C-alpha positions in Angstrom: 103.7 100.7 125.6 105.3 103.6 123.7 103.4 106.8 122.9 103.5 109.0 119.8 101.5 112.1 118.8 100.9 110.9 115.2 101.3 107.4 113.7 101.0 107.0 110.0 100.4 103.4 108.8 102.1 103.1 105.4 105.2 104.7 103.9 104.1 105.1 100.3 103.2 108.4 98.6 100.1 108.9 100.8 101.8 108.3 104.1 104.8 110.4 103.2 102.7 113.4 102.0 100.4 113.1 105.1 103.3 113.1 107.5 104.9 116.1 105.8 101.7 118.1 105.9 101.3 117.3 109.7 104.9 118.4 110.3 104.3 121.6 108.5 101.3 122.2 110.8 103.5 121.9 113.9 103.3 118.2 114.9 106.8 117.1 115.9 106.3 113.6 117.1 105.5 111.6 113.9 106.2 107.9 113.3 105.7 106.3 109.9 105.3 102.5 110.0 106.1 100.7 106.7 106.0 96.9 106.2 108.4 96.9 103.3 112.2 97.2 103.6 112.2 100.8 102.3 109.7 103.7 102.0 108.1 104.6 98.7 105.4 102.0 98.5 104.2 100.7 95.1 106.1 103.6 93.3 109.4 101.7 93.8 108.4 99.2 91.2 106.8 101.7 88.8 109.9 102.6 86.8 107.9 104.1 83.9 107.5 107.9 83.6 104.4 109.9 83.7 104.3 110.8 87.4 104.3 114.3 88.8 102.9 116.2 85.9 100.3 118.0 88.1 102.4 118.2 91.3 105.9 119.0 90.0 105.1 120.1 86.4 107.6 117.6 85.1 107.6 113.9 84.1 109.1 111.6 86.7 109.4 107.9 87.2 107.7 106.3 90.2 111.0 106.0 92.2 111.9 109.6 91.4 108.5 110.8 92.6 108.7 108.9 95.8 112.3 110.1 96.2 111.2 113.7 96.2 109.0 113.1 99.3 111.6 110.8 101.0 114.1 113.6 100.7 111.7 116.1 102.2 111.0 113.7 105.1 114.8 113.4 105.7 114.9 117.1 106.2 112.6 116.8 109.2 112.7 114.7 112.4 109.9 112.4 111.1 110.8 108.8 111.9 110.3 106.0 109.3 110.3 102.5 110.8 110.5 100.0 107.9 110.1 96.2 107.9 107.3 96.8 110.5 103.9 95.1 110.3 100.9 96.6 112.0 98.9 93.6 113.3 96.0 95.4 114.9 94.5 98.8 115.4 92.0 99.4 118.2 89.2 102.0 118.5 91.2 103.9 121.1 94.1 104.2 118.7 96.5 101.5 120.1 98.5 99.8 117.4 100.1 96.4 117.8 103.2 96.0 115.7 105.9 93.4 115.0 109.4 93.9 113.5 112.8 92.3 113.5 114.3 95.4 115.2 111.7 96.0 118.0 109.9 92.6 118.2 106.3 92.9 119.4 105.3 96.4 120.4 102.2 98.3 121.4 102.0 102.0 120.4 99.5 104.5 121.8 98.8 107.2 119.2 97.2 110.6 119.7 96.0 110.4 116.1 96.4 107.8 113.3 96.5 108.2 109.6 95.6 105.2 107.5 97.7 105.0 104.3 98.0 101.3 103.6 97.3 101.5 99.9 95.5 98.8 98.0 96.0 95.3 96.7 95.2 93.4 93.5 92.3 91.1 92.9 93.6 87.6 92.1 92.4 84.7 90.0 90.5 83.3 92.9 88.6 86.5 93.3 87.2 86.4 89.8 86.8 82.6 89.5 88.3 81.9 86.1 87.8 78.2 85.2 90.5 75.9 83.9 93.8 74.3 84.9 95.8 75.4 87.9 99.1 75.6 86.1 102.0 78.1 86.6 102.4 81.2 84.5 99.5 83.1 85.9 100.4 86.4 87.7 98.7 89.6 88.8 100.1 92.4 86.8 101.6 94.1 89.8 103.4 90.9 90.9 104.8 90.5 87.4 105.9 94.2 87.6 107.8 93.6 90.8 109.4 90.4 89.4 110.6 92.2 86.3 111.5 95.7 87.6 112.8 94.9 91.1 113.8 91.2 91.2 115.0 91.0 87.6 113.0 88.0 86.5 111.3 87.7 83.1 107.9 86.1 83.8 107.2 84.9 80.3 107.6 85.2 76.5 104.1 84.9 75.1 101.6 86.9 77.1 97.9 87.5 77.3 96.6 90.2 79.7 93.1 90.0 81.2 91.8 93.4 82.3 92.7 96.9 81.0 93.5 98.6 84.2 96.5 100.9 84.2 98.9 98.3 85.6 97.9 95.8 83.0 98.3 98.4 80.2 101.7 99.5 81.5 102.9 95.9 81.7 101.8 95.3 78.1 104.3 97.9 77.1 107.0 96.8 79.6 106.8 93.1 78.6 107.1 94.1 74.9 110.1 96.3 75.6 111.8 93.3 77.3 111.3 91.1 74.2 108.0 89.3 75.0 105.1 89.0 72.6 101.9 90.4 74.0 99.2 88.7 72.1 96.2 90.6 73.4 94.7 92.7 76.1 91.2 91.4 77.0 88.6 93.5 78.8 85.2 92.3 80.2 83.6 95.7 80.0 82.7 97.6 76.8 85.2 100.3 77.8 88.8 100.3 79.2 89.4 100.6 82.9 92.6 102.6 82.4 93.6 106.1 81.5 93.3 107.0 77.8 96.9 108.1 77.6 98.0 104.5 78.7 95.7 102.9 76.1 97.4 105.0 73.4 101.0 104.8 74.7 101.0 101.1 75.8 98.7 99.4 73.4 98.2 101.5 70.2 101.8 102.5 69.9 102.9 98.8 70.0 100.0 97.4 67.9 98.7 95.3 70.8 95.0 94.5 70.2 92.4 95.4 72.8 89.3 93.1 72.9 86.5 94.9 74.7 83.5 92.9 76.0 85.6 89.8 76.1 87.0 87.6 78.9 89.0 84.5 79.5 86.8 81.4 79.7 89.3 78.6 80.0 92.9 78.1 81.0 94.8 75.1 79.6 98.2 73.6 80.6 99.8 71.0 82.7 102.9 72.3 84.6 103.0 75.6 82.7 100.3 77.6 81.0 99.9 76.5 77.3 96.7 78.2 76.1 93.9 80.5 77.1 90.5 80.6 75.6 88.9 84.1 75.2 85.2 84.6 74.5 83.0 87.5 73.7 80.4 88.4 76.3 76.9 89.7 76.0 75.4 92.7 77.8 75.0 90.6 81.0 78.7 89.7 80.9 77.9 86.0 80.0 80.2 84.3 77.4 78.6 83.9 73.9 79.0 80.4 72.6 80.8 80.2 69.2 82.9 83.3 69.8 85.9 81.5 71.3 89.5 82.5 70.4 92.5 80.3 71.4 95.8 82.0 72.2 99.0 79.9 72.5 100.8 81.5 75.4 102.9 80.8 78.5 101.8 83.7 80.7 98.5 85.3 81.7 98.6 88.6 83.6 95.6 89.7 85.6 94.7 93.4 85.8 91.2 92.9 87.2 90.9 95.6 89.8 92.3 96.9 93.0 90.9 96.6 96.6 91.7 99.1 99.4 93.7 97.4 102.1 91.3 97.8 105.0 91.7 94.8 107.3 93.0 97.1 110.0 90.2 99.5 109.5 87.6 96.8 109.9 89.4 95.5 113.1 89.1 98.9 114.6 85.4 99.1 113.8 85.7 101.9 111.3 82.6 102.2 109.0 83.3 101.0 105.5 81.6 102.2 102.3 80.6 99.1 100.3 80.9 101.1 97.1 84.6 102.1 97.6 85.6 99.3 100.1 87.3 102.2 101.9 86.4 104.1 105.1 83.5 106.4 105.2 85.0 109.9 105.8 84.2 113.5 106.4 85.5 116.4 104.3 88.7 116.4 106.4 89.2 112.6 105.8 88.4 111.8 109.4 86.8 108.3 109.7 83.9 107.2 112.0 86.5 106.9 114.8 87.6 110.4 116.0 91.3 111.0 115.6 91.7 108.3 112.8 92.1 109.6 109.3 92.4 107.9 105.9 93.9 108.9 102.6 95.2 107.6 99.3 94.3 104.2 97.8 93.2 102.8 101.2 90.3 105.3 101.0 89.4 104.9 97.3 91.5 103.8 94.3 93.1 106.8 92.5 94.3 107.0 89.0 97.0 109.7 89.5 99.5 109.8 92.3 99.3 113.6 92.3 95.8 113.3 93.6 96.9 110.9 96.3 99.5 113.4 97.5 97.0 116.3 97.5 94.4 114.3 99.4 97.0 113.0 101.9 98.2 116.5 102.7 94.6 117.4 103.5 94.4 114.4 105.9 97.8 115.3 107.5 96.7 118.9 108.1 93.4 117.6 109.6 95.2 115.2 111.9 97.5 118.1 113.1 94.4 120.2 113.8 92.9 117.3 115.8 96.0 117.0 117.9 95.9 120.8 118.5 92.4 120.4 119.9 90.5 121.7 116.8 87.5 119.7 116.0 85.4 119.8 112.8 81.8 120.7 113.9 78.5 121.4 112.3 75.4 119.6 111.2 75.9 116.6 108.9 75.2 116.8 105.2 75.3 113.4 103.4 76.6 113.0 99.8 74.5 110.6 97.7 75.9 109.1 94.4 73.0 109.6 91.9 72.5 108.5 88.3 75.7 107.6 86.6 77.9 108.0 89.7 79.5 105.0 91.4 80.5 106.6 94.7 81.5 109.9 96.3 84.4 110.8 98.6 83.8 112.2 101.1 80.6 110.6 102.0 79.5 113.4 104.3 80.6 116.9 105.4 79.9 119.4 108.1 77.5 122.2 107.3 79.4 125.6 107.4 82.7 124.5 105.9 84.5 126.8 103.5 84.2 124.4 100.5 83.9 120.7 99.7 85.8 119.0 97.0 84.0 115.9 95.9 85.8 113.0 94.2 83.9 110.3 92.3 83.9 107.9 89.3 81.3 107.6 86.7 79.7 104.3 85.7 79.9 104.7 81.9 81.6 106.7 79.2 79.9 110.1 78.6 80.5 112.8 76.0 79.3 116.5 76.3 77.6 115.7 79.6 77.3 117.6 82.8 77.7 116.9 86.5 74.7 118.1 88.6 74.8 118.6 92.3 71.2 118.8 93.7 69.5 119.5 97.0 66.3 117.5 96.5 64.8 119.0 93.4 66.9 122.2 93.6 70.1 122.4 91.5 73.0 123.7 93.6 75.7 123.5 90.9 76.3 122.2 87.4 79.6 121.5 85.7 80.0 120.7 82.0 82.3 117.9 80.9 83.3 117.0 77.3 84.4 113.5 78.3 84.1 111.3 81.3 85.1 107.6 81.7 85.1 105.1 84.6 88.9 104.8 84.3 89.4 108.5 85.2 88.5 110.0 88.5 86.4 113.1 88.5 86.2 115.9 91.0 84.2 119.1 91.6 84.6 121.8 94.2 81.5 123.3 95.8 82.3 126.8 97.4 80.7 128.0 100.6 78.4 130.5 98.7 76.7 127.5 97.1 76.8 125.3 100.2 75.0 127.9 102.2 72.0 127.4 99.8 71.5 123.9 101.0 68.2 123.5 102.8 68.1 119.7 103.4 70.7 117.3 104.8 71.6 115.5 101.6 73.3 116.5 98.4 73.1 114.2 95.3 75.8 114.1 92.6 74.6 112.8 89.3 75.4 112.8 85.6 73.2 114.6 83.1 73.6 113.0 79.7 73.7 115.0 76.5 70.4 115.2 74.6 70.3 112.8 71.7 
C-alpha cells in the first residue's frame, strides 16, 4: 500500500482547481487520479466558447479553460495519474485503483477530495416506449463522437430535453450540416441557460416545444420516426396532440446525475434532492477528511462556479491535513417553498459567512429569496428573474448568522404580489 497526503478523484475542472488550492495552502504530496487518458474531464469535448467569463473575464472554449488549469498544475509537483480507475473507497480513506501502468494498487490517503463529475440519464432511465433501433444517443455521447472521434451521428435530428448540452448540440449539429427538426421539453420551461436558448435555438430557427415529450420511437435497424405529444399539468400525454417527425437521430438531454457510486460505497450520507453528498460549509462530507466539490456534489450550470467551489474544498482539505478542524454547533439548512435543494446542507455556528447555492422549482419574476430562522427573517434578497436552469446563490455574513436563535435556517422564495 502506498500513502499520499491528499488524493483527488477526478482530473476535470473540479479536481484540478481543488488540487491547486490545496497546493497553495502548503500541501506538497498531492495525487490526482483520472480515469480518462488525459486530464480536463468533460471540458475536452466542449469545443464551443462561453467558458471563463466570470473567472478569467474572457471567452474561452472548454479545452482552453481546462488548459489554463492544466498549465498551472504543471508548474507544481502535483502528480496526475491518468487512465486510472478508482474501484473502491473505504471509510478510512483507502482507495483501491487499477491502471495499465500500475496494475491493482491500494492507496492510503490523509484526505480525499471527490471530484468525479456527473453522468447523463439514458433512455432506460426515463422509459421511453417504442422500438429499440440505432440512432438514439445521449447528447453528451453525440458530442464526444462529433467533437473528439470525428463521427457525424445523424442528418435529421430531434432533441428530447432542453438542458444545456442538448441546446448546444442543436447548434453544433446544425453547423455540421444536419437538420435539427425540434427540441422537445417535458416541463413548461427550459432546463438550460437563457443565453443557450437564444444562441442555440432562436438564432438557428429551431423550434422549442415546451410541455411536450416523445411518446413513441419507430424504426427497424435505424430510427425512422419519433412521435411527440403535448402533456398536461401532470406530465401525462394528451391524446390527439401527436406530431410525427421523420428523423434518423434522437438526442437525449434529460438530466445529469452526480457520479456517486464511490461515495455510497464509503458510506457517505447522500442528499436525495441533489444525489450528491451531504456537506458542511467547507464541503466536508459525513466522513471526516473526505471532501466533495463540483458536479459530483450538485449539478452546476457554469464551470466558473465549479472552480470556485472546488478551491474552497481544496483549501479545507489542506486545513484538515494541517490539523485544523471545523467546529461549532450544527445549523441545518432547509429548502423551503420554491427551493429544490441547498448546498451546503448544514454549517457550523460561528463561521465567518455561509454561501448557499440552490435551484428554484419554477420561473419567478420580481421575487425575493428569504432566509428565515423559524418565523424570524434573517435576510432577504430581491431577484428580478430566477429559473430552474440557472443556479442561485446568496451569501449570509457573520453579523446575520449571529442572530440565529434556533438550529435551522430555511431558504424560500417569496413570490411577487399579483
